[in-house]
N, C-alpha and C positions, 0 to 999 in steps of 0.2 A: 502492500499500500503504499502512495505517495504522502508525504507530511509536508507541512509549510514551517520552518523554522524562522523566526522573526524576532531579532536583535542587532540593537547599534553596538554591541561591544564583539569585535569580531572572533576576539579567541573566545567567547561563551561560546558563539553560534557554530564554530569551528571542533569545538570538543563534542558540544550535543552532534553536531553531523554524524562525529566519528562515531560516536555509542551507538545512534538510530540505525546506521549502515550496519555494524554488527548485528541488531535486531532482526536486519531484513527488510527496513525501510527505505522506500527512494526518498532523499532531502530536496526539497528545495527550498535555499536560501533568500533571504531580503533583509535588508541590511537599516531599515525605520519602516516606520508603522503605515506609511503611503507607499512604498514599495509592497509591501504587504497586502494593502488591499487591492491594489493594482495584480496581483495575481490572483486572489479569491473572487474578484468580482469577474474574471475571466472563465467562458464557459470549459474549460478545462480544468477548473483551480483542484487541487488538491483537496478531498475533504476532511482530513484533518490536519490542523494547525496550531502547533507551539508558540504562544505571542508572549514577548516580555511587555511589562507593564509600561517601564520607563522608556521609552522613543519618541525623543521630541523629535519634529511637532507635531508627530499623529502618536499616542502613545497606543496600547493595547487594549486601553475599557476602551476608546475612541475607536478602533477596526473592531472589537464586537460590538457595539452599536452599528455600525456602518453594515457590518456583515446582516447582519439579523434585519436591516431594513433593506436587505435586496429581494425584488420577486422572484423568488425562486420555489420550487419545491425540493431539489436536490439540498439536504443537510449537509450543514460543514459543521464538525463537533470542533470546539475551539478552548483550548486550554492556555490557562494564565499563570505567569511565571514572572515570580516579582520579591523582592526582599520585604515588602508590607506583610503583617501577620496578624495585623489586630482585626477581629470580626467583623469589628465594620466594614473592613476593606474587603475583606471576602465578600461580605454580602454587596459591596457595591460591583465589583467586579463581575458576579453571579448576574446581577440585575441588569448588568448594563448585553447578556449576551455569554458571557462564557460557560460556559459545560463544567470545566472543572478547575482546580487551583494548586498550583504547587508555589512552596513557598523556600526559596534560595535559604542554605542551600540545600538542595533538595538531594533525598537519596536512589539511584538510578533504580531500584528494586522498586520502589514508590512509584516511581514513573511509568517504568515496563508496565506494572500492572493498571497505572490509570490510562493508559495508553489503550492496553488490550482491551479494558470494559470500555472506551470510544470507539474501538472497531467493533465491538458486538454490537454496539446501538447501530451503526451504521452496515454493519450487515444485514441484521434485520428491516430497514428502509428498504433495500433491493428491492425484494420481493414484492413487498407493498407499491414502490413506484411505477413496478411493471405492470401490474395488474389496473392498478390507475390509467395508464397508461392504454392498455389493451381498452377496458370500459372509455374511453372518451374515444379510440378508432371507432369501437361497434357503435357507439351513440350515434356517429357522425358519418360513418361509410356504410356504403350500399356493400351486403353481405357476398354478392354474385360476385361485382365487378370490380370492389373495389375504390370505385368511386367513390367523391364526395356522394350524400343520400341527398332527398328532394330538400330538407328543412335547412340543411346544411349550406348546399349550394345556393340556396336563397337568402341566406343569410350575409355569407361571402358576395352576394352582388347586391345588397343592400349596403355593407359595407364599401364595396370597390366604387360603387355610383355615388356613394356620399363624397369621399374621398376623391373621384373625378367631379367632383362640381366646387369641392372645396380648392385643388390646386389646378383648375380648365385646364387639365387635360382629357383626352381620349380615353373612351372606354368603348370596347368593342364586345357583341356578343353574337354568339351563334348556338341555333338550336339544330339539333340532328336527330332524324330518324332514319331508321334500317327500314329499307324498301322492302314491302310483300313480305313480312314478320310470320305473319299469321300462316305463311302458306310453309314458309319451315317449321314453323312446330307443328302444324295440322300431317305435311307431309314426312319431317323424318322425327317427329317427338318432342317432346318437351327438355330432353338433358342435349339433345344437338341443339334445339333451340340456346340454352344456357351456354353451351360451348361456344354459340356464334355470339351472344354478350358478352362474352368475357373475351374472347377473341378480338372482336370489335373495339372494344374499349380498350384493350392493348395495344391495338397497332395506331390510332385517332393518339392516344397518349402519347406514346413513342414520337409523333410527327410533332408534337406539339414542343413551345419554350416551356424553361424549368417552372417558371411563376406565373406560367395561364393554371386556368382551373376548372377541372371536367367536374359535372356531378351528376349522377342518372337522375333526369325530370323525371321519368313515367315510365312505362314498362319497356318500351324501346327505345325511347326518344332521352338522348344526353344534352345539356346545357353546357355552353363554352363561356367561360368568363375572363375576357383579355383586356389586362391594364397594358393604357397606352395605344392601342389599336386604334386607329381609325377607319373608316367603312372601305377602305381601297384595301389598308392592310388585312384587316377582318377580313373579304373578302377572296384576299389572295394565303387566309390561314386555310380559311374551307377548304378552298381547292385545292390546298393540299392534302387535308383530313381525306375528300372524297377520293383523290387519287391512292391514296395510301389503304384505304379500306377496300376498296374495291381490287388491287391489283393482280389479288390470287384469293382462289376459291379456300372457303373456312376447310380444314380435314377434319371426318368427325367419322370416326368407326366404320375407318375405308372406305367413305363416300368425299366428295368434294362438294361443298355446299356454297354453292355462289352468294357474293354477298357486297352490296353496296349500299347508299345513303343520299337522303334529300335533305339538305341543308338550306337554313334560311338565316339570312346575316342581317346585326343592324347595329347603328353608332348610339349610344348614349347623347342628349342633346342633339342630332340630326335634326330631329322634329322636337315641338315644343310636347316635353311629358310633364306627365302632373308627379310621377313618381316608376318606382321598378315595374310595378303594375302593367303599363305602359309599355313600358321598355320592352317586359314579355310579348306582348300583344303584337309590337309591332314585331319581331322577330318569326313570331308565330303565324302571321301573315304573310311573310318573306319563303319560310317553308311549304305553306300550303299554294303558295305558288308554283316553289319548285314542284312537288308534287303533281299537282296541278297538269306542267305541264312536260310532263316523263317521267320525273325522278331520275336520282343518280346525279344530282347538278345543283348548282347553289344561285341561290336570288335574295335579290336585296331588298 
């Protein structure tokens, strides 16, 4: 496990580092509180930290308070080390957010035991965070395709449209409908239909930009939210998605099932819109035109 050692005294810092390395820890060091906090606020920060209290200009107590104010779920176990040994000092350090407290000169045996206690707490947290992340994913994603579900993609569209209005930036929207999907279900069975949905989602997702969003809007309908795209760019992307989708049949149980899609596109603010509902109606009307014109095409 990685551990941060923050101490403005180089000798103390190096000595503690040698001890911890002998115990199997990977050590990262900081010469003052500001360096320590910069490390601890990073996404890849150590989860265990030993902080000396006296580190001007930002002492260990201030580092504890700053770490506890960070908006994160992953916990950081903080141990304060100082020459202060009064009860009110200890209480002050714990109230600042420290999990444990050692008074100099400390016994290495005690330090090792206290760090082991911290590791046990952190190890208990890991499966809880994994479960939490899994629950969040299941609550916001379609279980068949892995795309955002209906509610989540509409919430994303609300956020992106508000940002586009606030920043006066373009926002594109695509509504895709798989052509003749009922025929696939009726002719090949629902398991084959599920495989077509999964593969169709995989293909179009691979052709999108990393920050574009895709959600399963209905049974065989998918909604794409495209930040920074005007109508021309949205149309070009929709054409790329259409080509990628139809470039080859979907193999399923030894059969090759042809697949294609019809696409409607629209741009936020290209017409006066009272809200997201009207934005979706615009793209839905464009999709209807694409289907009426023969399917496997893009219409704005």
